[in-house]
C-alpha positions, 0 to 999 in steps of 0.5 A: 399480733406478736407481743415483740412489737411492744419493744419497737419504738413507736416512730418505727411502728408508724414508719412501717405502717402509717395506719398505726398513727390513727390509733396513736392519735386516739390515745395521745401517744407521741410518735413524732418528737417522742418516736424513740420511745418503745410501745411498751413504755408509751402504753405503760405511761398512759396506763393502757392495757397492752393486750387490748391495744395490740388487738385494736392495732391489729384490727386497724392494720387489717382494715382495707383502705382505698389508697394508702401511701407507703412513705417509706418507699418514696424517693427522698426528693418525692417525699420532700415534694409531698411534705411541701405540697401536703403539710407546708401547704396545709399550714399556710392555708389553715393558720389564717382560718384558725386565727380568724376563728380564734379571734371570734371565740376570744371576742365572744367568750374570752371574758368568761374563759380565761384559758382562751387568751392562753390558747390564742397566744400559744397558737400565735407563737406556734404559727410564727415558728412554723412559718419560719421553720418551713421556709428554712426547709424549703430554701435550705434543707430540701434543696440540699436533699434534692441535690444529694439525690441527683448526685447519687443518680448521676454517680457523682460525689457531692461538693464540699459545703462550708457548713459541713454535712446535712446533719447540721440543718437536720439537727436544727430542724429537729430542735424546732420540731421539739419546740413545736411539739411542746407548744401543740401539747400545751395547747391541748393541755389548755383546752383539756384535750379539746373538751368543749364547755357546755355553752360552747357555740358552733364557732367554738366547736369548729375552732377546737375541731380545727385545732385538733386537725392541726395537731394531727397534721403536725404529728404526721408532718414531723413523723415523716421528717424525723423518722423517715426523711432526715435519717435517710438523707443522712444515710444517703450523704454518708454513702456518697462521701465514704 
């Protein structure tokens, strides 16, 4: 693999090939909220050998898969639908499951492991924020993006709106993404990167598995919006109003 890729932002690398997300997750490289950082910077921060990483990335990209979505080619309204169905749906279904597991583990092991209360509080705060966040997207931002797409298809100009451009709700969503990113990092830190205690029961193990799965899904969710959907929505509106 050519070393020029080291100068590319990590978010752009995942945008170009979604397979890269798997490797970035393996090495805890933030490609969603921290997607503007170059690969070189990210590797150096984590003290990861550049050559071995590039070789691993090339092998991953060359690996054949049965089906792979190219999100960068999605129409924006289709991408909105995908995010709602796949990622918003995942949040709504997984949060009650994780909270139930959390309560069982806290009740059984909270007296011995004080960090469990910290994780419980962090996840409760995160889930509350995310539930509010996805409602804003579904009720305000995504309908606006769909409107812009339909306006383009009809060859019309978008109507003037009282709150200004699409940049306003996008900026708010990005700020909320940053907050969610901090909270999920704090959960990972509190669990020592989901390292189980030696006496962990099956429920404890399942809780950590579900928390890591939640983190991975959130990273991809934020990536799709921050690095693909939002920039393209702003670009579309600019093209329609200029």
